[in-house]
N, C-alpha and C positions, 0 to 999 in steps of 0.2 A: 518356232524355231527357238532354240535356246540363244544364249549370248555369245557362247563360243563359235557356233556355226555362223552366225550372223556378221562377226566380226573377223572371221578366219580369212575369207576372201579379199577384204580390204587390206588386211596385214600382208598376204602374200603379194599383192600389187605394189605396196609400199617397200618391200624388200626384194622386188624384181624376181619373185620366184613362182609366179602364177601359174604357168603351164604344168609344171611337175609337181606343185603342192598338193594338188588334190589326190594324187596317188598315196600320200602320206597321211591324208585326212585321218583315216581310222585308226592308226596307231597314236597319232596325237590326241584323238578325242578320248581315247582310253587313258590318256595320262594327265587329262586336266578336268576340273570339274565343269558343268554346263553353265556355270556363272561366272566364270573366268573369262574374261575378254582377251583375245589375241592381240597383241601389240605390234608383232613383227614375225613374218616368216620368210627366211632367207637361204639360200644355198649357200654351202661353205665347205671348207676343206680343212685338213689338219696339215700345218705347215711342216710337222715332224714326220708324218706319214704320207707323202704325196700319192702313194699307190694304192692307198686303202680304200678308194671309192670315194663316192660323193656323199655329202652330209647335207642334212636339213635341220634347221635350226628354227624353233619355235619359242618366242617370248611372250608370256603373258603377264598379268599383273602380279601373279603370285609364283610361277615356275618358269623352268629353262627346260627345254626337252629338244634332245639332238638325235636324229635317226641316221642311221647309216646304211647306204644303199652301196651293195658291190657292183663293181664294173661288169663283170662277166655276166651274170646271170640276173641282176638287178634286185636281189634279194633285199630286204629290209629287216633293219634289227634296231632295237633301241640301245642306244649308246650312253646316254645321259637323260636322267629325269630327276630334277632337282628342285626344291622349293627355294626361291630367291634368299630367304632368310638364312639358308643353310650353305650358301655360296659364300667364300671370304676371298678377299685379296683380288677383286675384280677391277681389271683394267682393260683399256683398249685404247688401240693406236691408229689414228686415221692414215689411209695411204692414198694419196690423190693422183700419184703418178699412175697407177693400176688401181683404177677406183675399187676400193674396198676398205674394210676395218678388220684388225686383227684385235680378236677379243681373247681374253684370257682370264680364268678363274679356279679358284682351288674348290673341289667338291668336298662333302662332308668326311669322305674316306680319305682325304689327304691327296688325292690325285689332282696334279695341276692340268688342267684343259686349255689347249690353245686351239682356236678356231679362226680362219680367215674368211669372212663374209664378202662373198662376190657380188658386187654392185654395178650398176650400169653406168653411172656418171658421177660426178662430183656433187651435183646437187642430191642426189639420193645417199650418197655418203654423209652430208651434213644433216639431212633429214634423220637418217639412222642413228647418228651419233646424238642427236637430240633426243631420240625415243631411249637410247641406252641410257643417257644421263637422268631421265625423267623415271625410268625404272628402277635404277640403281641408287640414285640419290633421292629420290622421292620428291623432288621439287624441281619446278622449271626454272632454269637459270637463263637469262636474257643474254642473246649472243652480243658480241662487240658491234658497233655500229659499222664498221667496215664489212662484217660477214652478215649483218642483217638480211639483206635481200637475197643471199644465197641459201641461207638455212631456215628460212621462214617456211611454214607449211602452206602449199597452194590452196 
């Protein structure tokens, strides 16, 4: 089994997208290399287009891939497939009232993408925020002492 396949299911559980993520694995697999480990798979939505369907995000060590699934017919199409080095102005904002993270990045073509990751609880929000920090800043930053027990990996 390749590295991507062995890490995909664990990343889907971390992002609380496990049941539906398997339907999208073939598209995700065609976008990433076999030796690229999956870091996060999460269900998300576009705040600017609430009726456009569901989106699924895959973050690996090298790529960010987003797939759109239409509501009516559940058709899947590739929305974004970008190397992390080609993304600029990557920001995210935590939402603990409705557990989630709003992620924004500018793609190489100049289009600003905004995605709201739907997460289950605040502990998952902190874990995903740590994964985003590691992926986009390239180093692990230790959390503040008051947040250490919330954001630590189990």
